[in-house]
C-alpha positions in Angstrom: -95.9 147.1 39.8 -93.9 148.5 42.7 -95.9 150.6 45.1 -94.1 153.4 46.9 -94.9 155.0 50.3 -94.6 158.4 51.8 -90.9 158.8 52.8 -89.4 156.4 50.3 -86.2 157.7 48.7 -86.0 157.0 45.0 -83.8 158.0 42.1 -85.8 159.7 39.4 -85.5 162.0 36.4 -86.5 165.3 38.1 -87.4 168.1 35.7 -86.0 171.6 35.7 -88.5 174.4 36.3 -88.6 175.1 32.5 -89.6 171.4 31.9 -87.1 171.2 29.0 -84.7 168.9 30.7 -84.4 166.6 33.7 -81.6 165.4 35.8 -81.4 162.0 37.7 -81.5 162.8 41.4 -82.8 161.5 44.6 -86.4 162.4 45.5 -88.8 161.6 48.3 -92.1 160.0 47.5 -95.2 161.9 48.8 -98.0 160.0 47.0 -98.4 156.8 45.0 -102.0 155.8 44.4 -101.0 153.0 42.0 -101.5 154.7 38.7 -98.8 155.7 36.3 -97.9 158.8 38.3 -96.1 159.5 41.6 -95.9 162.7 43.4 -92.4 163.5 44.7 -90.2 166.3 46.1 -86.6 166.7 45.3 -83.7 165.9 47.6 -80.7 168.3 47.4 -77.3 168.8 49.0 -77.8 172.6 48.8 -78.5 173.9 52.2 -80.9 176.9 52.6 -82.0 178.6 55.7 -85.7 178.0 55.3 -88.4 176.2 57.2 -89.5 174.1 54.2 -86.3 172.1 53.9 -85.8 168.9 56.0 -82.4 167.8 57.0 -82.1 164.0 56.4 -80.7 162.3 59.5 -78.4 159.3 58.7 -78.1 160.4 55.1 -75.1 158.2 54.5 -77.1 155.2 55.7 -79.7 156.1 53.1 -77.2 155.8 50.3 -76.9 159.5 49.7 -73.5 160.8 48.8 -73.6 164.2 50.6 -75.4 165.8 53.5 -78.9 166.1 52.1 -82.2 168.0 52.5 -85.7 167.2 51.3 -86.9 170.4 49.6 -90.6 170.0 50.4 -91.4 173.2 48.5 -90.3 171.6 45.2 -93.1 169.1 44.4 -93.6 167.4 41.0 -96.0 164.8 39.6 -93.9 162.4 37.5 -94.3 159.2 35.6 -93.4 156.2 37.7 -91.4 154.7 34.7 -88.9 157.5 35.3 -88.0 156.0 38.7 -84.7 154.1 38.3 -84.6 152.5 41.7 -85.7 152.8 45.3 -82.7 153.6 47.6 -84.2 153.5 51.1 -86.7 155.3 53.3 -86.6 158.2 55.7 -86.6 157.2 59.4 -89.9 157.7 61.3 -88.7 160.9 63.0 -87.9 162.5 59.6 -91.2 161.3 58.2 -93.1 163.0 61.0 -91.1 166.2 60.5 -91.8 166.1 56.7 -95.5 165.8 57.4 -95.4 168.8 59.8 -93.6 170.9 57.3 -96.1 170.0 54.5 -99.0 170.9 56.8 -97.5 174.3 57.4 -96.5 174.8 53.8 -99.9 173.8 52.4 -101.7 175.6 55.3 -103.6 172.4 56.3 
């Protein structure tokens, strides 16, 4: 079984808020403890002026088709079987920024 790490970019069926449907999209892995679930947050091309979105440096190099942002406020626990592939990984600078945003968001 493939293990994922914080900062890995995967393609996964990410559910809509109503949980009735899902769309294949990039997401960033937050947690993988090796069971059937992974915790991820979505990646979007929709820019918002908020402190909880992280601009992805070198997004083209990561295989993303558009300028992209990790939406750290949109977190989901999903079944690992819904991961279609691992694309790449955020660079270390972006990983540290993501951790900082999560600390603020979760008030840690």
